[in-house]
N, C-alpha and C positions, 0 to 999 in steps of 0.2 A: 504494500500500500504506500502510495506517495502522499506526502503531506506538505502543505504550504501554510506557514504561520505569517499572517499579515502584520507588518510593522505599523507603528503610529503614522508614519508619513504615507504609507500606502492606504491605510484606512481613511486618512484625511483626503487624499486624492480621489478615492472612490466616492467619498461623501460629496465632493464638489460636483461630480457628474450626476449623482443621485439628486442633489439639490436642483440642478438644472432641469432634469426630467420631471421631478415631482412638481415643479412650478407650472408645468404645462400639461401634465397628465395626472388624472386621479385614479387610473387603473392601468394594469399591464395587459389588458385584454383587447385594446383597440388596435386597428391596423396602423394608425398613425404612430402610436407608441412603438410598435414592432419595427417600423421603418427607421425611426429616429434612434431607438436603442441599439439597433445593429450598427449604425454609424458611430455612435458614441462609445460602443464597446472597444473600438480601436484606440480610444484614449485612456483606457485603463492602464495602470502602471506597467511598465515594460516587463518587469520580472514576473508579475502575475500572469501576463499574457504569454511569456516565455514558458512558464510551467504548464499552462493549459495547452499550448501548441505542442509541447514535447509529449505530454500525456496522449494527445490525439494522434500524433504522427508516429511516435516510436514504439508505442504499446509495451513499454517496460513494465507497466503494472496496469491491472484492470480497474483499480480504484484510486481516486484522488480526493483528498479532504483538504479544503481551504478553511482555515480557522481565523477568527478575530473580528468578524463583522459585528458591529454593535447591535444589541437587542435590549430595549428597555421594557422589562416585563410589565411594569405598571401601565405603560401606554398601550400595550397589547390588549389589555382587558382580559376577560375570561376566555378560556378555550371554548369555542362554540359547541353546541350540542348537535348541530347539523350544518353541512356545508352550505345549505341554502340561506343560512342566517347572515352571511357575510355582507356588511354594508359597503357602500361606495362613498368616499374613498375608504379603503381598507385600513384598519389600524396597523397593519404590517406593510403598508405601501412602500416605505423606504427599504425594508428588507427585501420585498418582492422585486423592486427595481434593481438592487445590487445583485441579487440572485440571477435575474434575467440577463443582466450584462455579462456576468461570468459565463453563463450557459451559451450566450451568443458568440463567444469566442470559439466554442466547440462546434457550433452548427446553428440550426434553426429550430427553436421550440415549436412544437406542434400540439394539436388537440385532437381528441376523438369525439365525434358527434355523440357517441354512446356514453360518454363519461362526464359527469358533473355539468350537464347542459352545454357541452362543447367548450367549456372553459379551458384555456391553455395551462394556467397554473392551478393545481389542485390542492385541496386541503387533505391532510392525513391526520386524523385524530379519532379516538374511539367514539362510536355511536352505539348506544345501548341496544338497539334493535339488531345490530350486526355483531354483537360481542363474540359469538361462537363461529362466525363465518370466515371463509378463506378469502378475505378482502381487506384492503388497507384500513377500513374502519373497524375491523375486529380488534380484539384485545385478549380474550380469555384463552385462546388457543394459539399454538405455534402457527405463524403464517409460513406455510411450507415453502422452502426455497424454490426459485423458478427463474426462468428467463421472462422478462416483462413482455406481455402480449405475444407469447411464443408462437401461437398458431398463425399469426398474421404476417403476410409477406412484407407489409409496410411497418413492422415493429420498429421501435425506436433504436437508435444507435447508442444513446446514453440516457440513463435515468439519473436525474438530479434530485437530491433531497436537501432542503434547508431546514435546520432545527430552530424553531422559535421557543420551544419549551420541552423539557424532558426531565421533570423532577425525580422520576423513579429510575433514571439511568437505563431505560429500555434499550436493549441491544438490537441493532440492525445486523442481521447475519449475512455473510458474504462467503463465496467460494470461487476461486479462480480455476478455470479449466486447465491452466498450465501447471497447477499443483497436483492434479488428479493422476493417480497411477493406475493404468489399465494394462492387462495383458494384450498381446498383439491381436489375438483372435477377437477379443471383445472390441478393441479399437476399430478393427476393420469392419466388424458388424455394425457398429454405431455410425460409420461413414456411409453406409448403404441407405438408400431411400426406401425404407421398409417399416417406418414407425408412424403411428397415427397420433395426431395432436388435435384435440377438440377445442373449439372456441371457449374462452372463459366466460363467466356469467355477465361480466360488465359489457361484453360486446353483443349480447343478444338483444338487439335493438327493438324498441317499441315500434310496431307497424304504423301507429297513428302519429302524424305530425301535428303541428299547431294549425289552428284554423287559418285559412288564407295563406298557407305556406307557399313560398316561391316555387315555381314549377321545376326549376333545376334542382333545388334542394329536395323536393318530393321525389324526383327521379333518382337522385343519388341515394336517398333513404330507402327506397324500394329495392334498388339494386343491392345495397348493403345487406338488407334483410334477407334477400334471396341467397346471397353469398354465404351468410352465416348458416342459414337453414341447410344449404347444400353441404357445407363443411361439417355439420352435425350428422347429416344422413349418409353422406358419402365422402368421408374425409380423405384427403390426398396423403399418400405416403411421403414422409420427409426423412432426411438424415438428421441425427442428433449432433454429430460432429461434421463440420464442413470447412472448406477453405484449404489452407496448407495442411497436409496430413501431419507434418512435423510440428506444427504449431496451430492446432485447429481452433475454429470458433465453435460455439455451442448453442444449441436451440433445444430447450427441454423444460417441461413443466409436469412433474410427476403426478400432481393432483388431477390434471386434465388428460392424462395418458392412461389412467387406470381402467382396466376392464375392456379395453378395445384392441389390445395387441394380440398377435398370435402367440402360441405357447413359447416358441423359441425366442421371439422378439421380447416377450415379457421377462424371460430369464436374463437376456442381455441387458435390458433396461434395469432390472433389479440389481445387477452387478454394477452398472454405472451409478445408480443412486447410492449404493453402499460406498463406492469410491469417492463420490462427492461428499457424502456425510463425513467421511474420514478426514477431509481437509477443511471443513467449514470452520470459519472463524467469525469475528464480528467487530463492530465498532459502535461505541456509545457516543452518539452525537450530543454535543453541548450547544446551548443557545449561541447563534452566530456561526456555527459550523455549516459548511456546504459540502456535501458528499456527492461525487459523480461516480457512477458505476457503468463500466463498459458493458452494454447489454449483449455483446457478441462474445464476451470473454469471461463474464462473471455472472453467477446466479446469486440471488439475494432473497432474503426473507426477514422475519422478525420474531424475536422471542415473545412469549406471552407475558402479560402483566395484568395486575388487578386495577382496572379503571375505576375512578371514583364518580365520574360524570357530574362533577361539582364546579367545573370551570378551571380546574388546576391540572388537567391531564396533559400528557404528551401531545405536542402540536408541531407538525412538520408542514412545509410547503413542498410541492413536487412538480417537476418539469420533465417532459419527454423531449429529447433533442435528436433531430435527424441531421446527418451530414449532407444529405441530398434532398432538398425539398421537391425537386422536379419529379422524382420517381413516383410521387403521389398525386401528380397533377390531374389525372383522370378521376380521382376520388375527392377533389376539392372544387368548390363552386367557381373560383376564379384564381388567377395566378397569385394574388396578394393574400388570399385566405389561407389560414393554417389549420383549418378544421377538416379532418379526414372522415369521410363517410364510408 
């Protein structure tokens, strides 16, 4: 894992850029903000950009943690009970902008139409109704490690998490494919396109759009619905390991691969899961920490914790970042949109 500890001068320099953007934007969700933030990301301190560029290009490690961004717990107010409760402007607007700027050095933050009403930056905190679910809003159960949106061909290149609050020291679990030890027979089997990966629950889109929905959006929504239904009924076979056989990428989500494999494939998958379990480690994010996970090289999850649901629980912000926005063009309304259907 790579780490960057921001110094006082770097924090101050980032603060100047945040001030400029916060004076003109009350949200990180607008297309105008996206355009301007991408421009101003090039003005982040050089050593910070150097670390992000090195992480992106050299692949020395699948995880990068940037620490030291300021978070005023009193100004945040209570951890919300539901992501729909977020006001505009957000109490975390300054942290959101700083997080977005860092992510923009790696690529383009994107949104899914199926997740949190198509917002680009997501909230991750416990919601009582989902306490036992395999979802970011869960708390009582292990969030099983996985590749983010593993089934989807447009899955993110990087997952970004910014910690606003973590009073219980809840651990984000990570495991790098480069650390996994596999025998040659298992490795070769995992490189074959022979495994089924089902869509996760968050991508099972509601068939009904908003009244008066734009015709193009309705078309994309319908196509996305059909794609997910087809993936559930007749999933395509995919490889778990791909890319350079000597230094492979990984695509795996054991929770959504159960019960649909052939007998031989399930044995191979069980071996792979055990090998990943053996190398899993973790990071406890503190307020002001930003963690980037390479979604092609690292699986991630979360340890269980006892949520209080009293406004003091763990609270993260989350971004999905793609290195190539154009590859999703047919699934977005227009070139400037970042919402994928």
